[in-house]
C-alpha positions in Angstrom: 10.7 -15.1 -8.8 13.7 -12.3 -9.2 13.8 -12.9 -12.5 10.0 -12.0 -13.3 10.6 -9.2 -11.1 13.4 -7.8 -13.0 11.9 -8.4 -16.2 8.4 -7.1 -15.5 8.6 -3.5 -14.2 4.6 -3.7 -13.2 5.2 -6.5 -11.3 8.4 -4.7 -9.5 6.2 -1.4 -9.1 3.6 -3.8 -7.5 6.4 -4.9 -4.8 7.5 -1.3 -4.1 4.1 -0.3 -3.5 3.2 -3.2 -1.2 6.3 -2.6 0.6 5.9 1.0 0.9 2.4 0.9 2.5 2.9 -2.0 4.6 6.0 -0.3 6.3 3.9 2.8 6.7 1.2 0.7 8.4 4.0 -0.6 10.4 5.3 2.6 11.4 1.4 3.6 12.0 1.0 0.8 14.4 4.2 1.9 16.5 3.3 5.5 16.8 -0.3 4.7 18.1 1.3 4.4 21.4 2.7 8.1 21.4 -0.2 10.1 19.8 -3.4 11.4 21.8 -5.9 10.8 19.0 -5.8 7.1 18.5 -8.9 6.8 16.4 -8.0 9.2 13.4 -4.1 6.8 13.5 -5.5 3.5 13.5 -7.8 4.4 10.7 -5.0 5.8 8.9 -3.4 2.6 9.8 -6.1 0.1 8.7 -6.5 2.0 5.3 -2.5 1.8 4.8 -2.6 -1.9 5.5 -5.6 -2.9 3.5 -3.6 -0.9 0.3 -0.7 -3.0 1.1 -2.8 -5.8 0.8 -4.6 -4.4 -2.7 -1.2 -3.8 -4.0 0.4 -7.1 -3.3 2.0 -8.9 -6.3 0.0 -12.4 -5.2 -3.1 -10.6 -6.3 -4.1 -10.6 -9.8 -4.9 -7.7 -11.3 -6.5 -6.3 -14.5 -5.9 -3.1 -16.2 -8.9 -1.4 -15.1 -8.1 -2.3 -11.7 -4.7 -1.0 -11.8 -5.9 2.5 -13.3 -8.6 2.6 -10.2 -5.9 1.5 -7.8 -3.3 4.1 -9.1 -6.3 6.9 -9.0 -7.0 5.7 -5.6 -3.4 6.0 -4.2 -2.7 9.6 -5.6 -6.0 10.8 -4.1 -4.9 9.2 -0.6 -1.3 10.9 -1.3 -2.8 14.3 -2.1 -5.5 14.3 0.8 
């Protein structure tokens, strides 16, 4: 498995983004107990969890789906 990741930079990017969104979602779950506006934070955490699942390397993605995912990720990062 690691040999495939080191040979394929796209698969490595999938792993990095999946881990990044997953860790951000876990941080979001932890901070729910410390903020007043829980509804907004739960919505953001749910979105991060879905992004982590979508970027998972276990899901086969075509080129068009990757372009849409990259645009959606950039949109979320900007706003």
